[in-house]
C-alpha positions, 0 to 999 in steps of 0.5 A: 332470561326469564323465571329462573333459577334455583342454582344460580340464586345461591350466588349471590337533588339538583339545583337549576340556574335561571332558565329561559322558557321556550315555546314550540317552534312554528309548525314549518320549523318543527323537527322531523319525526326522529330517525335513529342515527347509526353509530359509526364510532365510539368515544371513551370518557376519562372514567372509562365509559365508552359511548356510541357516536355518530358522524358528528361525534355526538354521543348516542343513546339507544333505548328500546325493546325486545320483540316477541320470539321469533320475528313474529312481531307485527308492523304495528308493534314496530310503528308504535314503538317508534312513535313512542320515541324508542330507537332500538329493537332486539330481534331474537332469531332461531338457528333451528327455524332458520336452518331446519336442515343442514345447508339451506336457510328456510325461505319462509323464515328469511322472508319473515325476518326481512319483513320485520327489518323492512319495517324497522327501515321504514320507521327509523329504528335500529335492529339488533339481531339476537342469536337466541337459545334457551337450554340449548335447543328443541331437543331439551324442551325448547320448542323450535328455539335455539340450536337445531336437532341436527347440531345436537349431540348429547351422547345419549345422556339423560335429560329430566326437565324440572317444570318449576325451574326451567333454568335447571335444565342447563345442569342436566347431563345431556345439555352439558354434553350438547354444549361441550360438543358445540364448543369442541367438535370441528364440524359443529363449529364450522357449521355454526360459523357458516350459518352466521356468515350466510345469515349476515350476507342475507341481512347486510343491506338493511339500513336498520341493521345495527348488528348482532348479539352473537350468542344469547346467555351463553352456558357450558359444562359445569364439572362438579356440584352446580349448587356450589357457588364456587363451582359455578363461578369457576366453571363460568370463568373457565368457559369465558376464558376458553371455549366461549372466547374461542366461539366469539372469535370464530363468529366475529370472523364469520360475520366479518367475511360478508359484513364490515358495517355491523356492530358485534356484541359479546355476552358474558355468562348469566353470573354477571347478574349475581355480581360475578365479573366476567372473565372474557378476554378482549377481542379483535375486530378484523374490519378496516377502520375502528372496531365495531364491538360491544358488550351486551350483558343482561340485567336480571335479579334472580329473586325477582325472576323467581317470583319475589318482589324486589328487596332494595336492601339486597344491594342488587343494583349496586353489585351488578353495576360494580360487576359489569363496569370494569370489563368494558372500561378496560377494552373500551367497549360500549355497553348495550344491555340486551335484556332487563325488566321484572316479570311484574312491574306492578308490585311495589318493590318491582316498581322501584326496581324499574326506576333504579335500573333506568337510572343505573343504566343511564350511568353505565350503558350506551343503550338498552332493550327491555324484555319486552314489547307486548300488551297484557295484564302483568307478566313482562309486557311493557304495555297494558291491554290498551297500549299504555305503559304498564303500571310501574313501567312509566320510567321506561317511557320518560324523555331521554337524549338520543344524541348529545353534543357533549358528555356526561348526559344524565336524566333525573325524574322529579315530581314536576317533570324531568331534568336532562343535564350534560356538559357541552362539547362546544361544537355547536351541533344539536342535542336531540331529546325524545319526548314520548307521548306517554309522558306528556299527553297534554304537551310539553314545556322546555326550559334551557340554561345557559340562555341563548339556546336555539330550540326546535320543539316538536310537541308530542301528539296523540300516540306520537313522541315529540322531539326537542333539538337544542343548539348552543352555537356559542357555548364553550367546551365544558359548559354545563347544560340543563334542560327542564322538561315539564308537562303543559 
């Protein structure tokens, strides 16, 4: 969700113990290039935070980026993202492009998507397929994005776009009618579910497929004045408890007809970004075994999206964190932030916002995908024209634990480097850290407490991230672990 929103805007020092320095392991013993672990389950901490876990019970952290719409990224994009130590791509797809005529998936568009997921297979990252829409679909100025013309019913009502506020299009009578028909008309509901089933059947054999973000930034009818915050909040609650919840149930069943492996993520309405908690109900996963469901809110500040530099005194990060934590805690859902990031990280306030958001998500999310992976001067591009981190986005490229044999993992940036802490689970399984080359262009030093840890260290080199595999075979459950990572 980018550059919005006149109406919605109305809503609202650590200490370390003695350390043992560890040099890089001999070349023959270095860890292999990192391949993202597929999450096979979850674990819920006493505070209600639910983590994604692998077969060994290690807590996984997925970090990565949205790719350019729609499946138009290059192999080099996926390769370079993986080489920087990231493990996740969010891939927007368009119902319009994939099914331009009712009942037949477009072969060229499918081939493009298969090719992209094939690159993800090759370079060891996971892919979250995002069923994307902005202001419903192409009938309302969205190009070839979103919901196709043949599935658009606007009752002949007017649509007048606002060139200065694209998000205001959601409140136009024609768009309101189109959403109402999509949620309510039996044939449209059946056609949408059929599309999800057929696409899931096509993609299910890719080992990179993490799963599906079932509907990007859902919206719906607003009965009343959309500039009234109370009206918007009531409309959001009614949508989430009624029409949207029914849609998610249909789409979960549709995917599960052909794929019981993938994870399925539900999104709240965009008002969560204004500190309005979701009113979505819980959902049931019909697959055998444990559920594979998650929660995928977006993390945008409305004022920043509208062009302002971030004002830390506004309390945005605190309000957002408070708004999104209760729902996944109650329903034991892992949180994967599907979109976040300011349109210009170079501005002083926005630079602080990036740092605050990375730290906040470390506390409540099992993963995130920044908007987005591209090169450019300004805008949302996370890279500068030379492929280095865009000024202000450096915290995004810091080291982080990809798989933790323990709980309560947190990473803190310091003037000297980074400190990663967790509480050991006593299993002796290795904890793995990604060491992005952008953060350590001259190499890295790693120290660990308690002493006696075994570390296999693969140094960053060139544009390739390194890894640190830390094993504490004789540590009791509950033992604090501190890893200090500094440049050479």
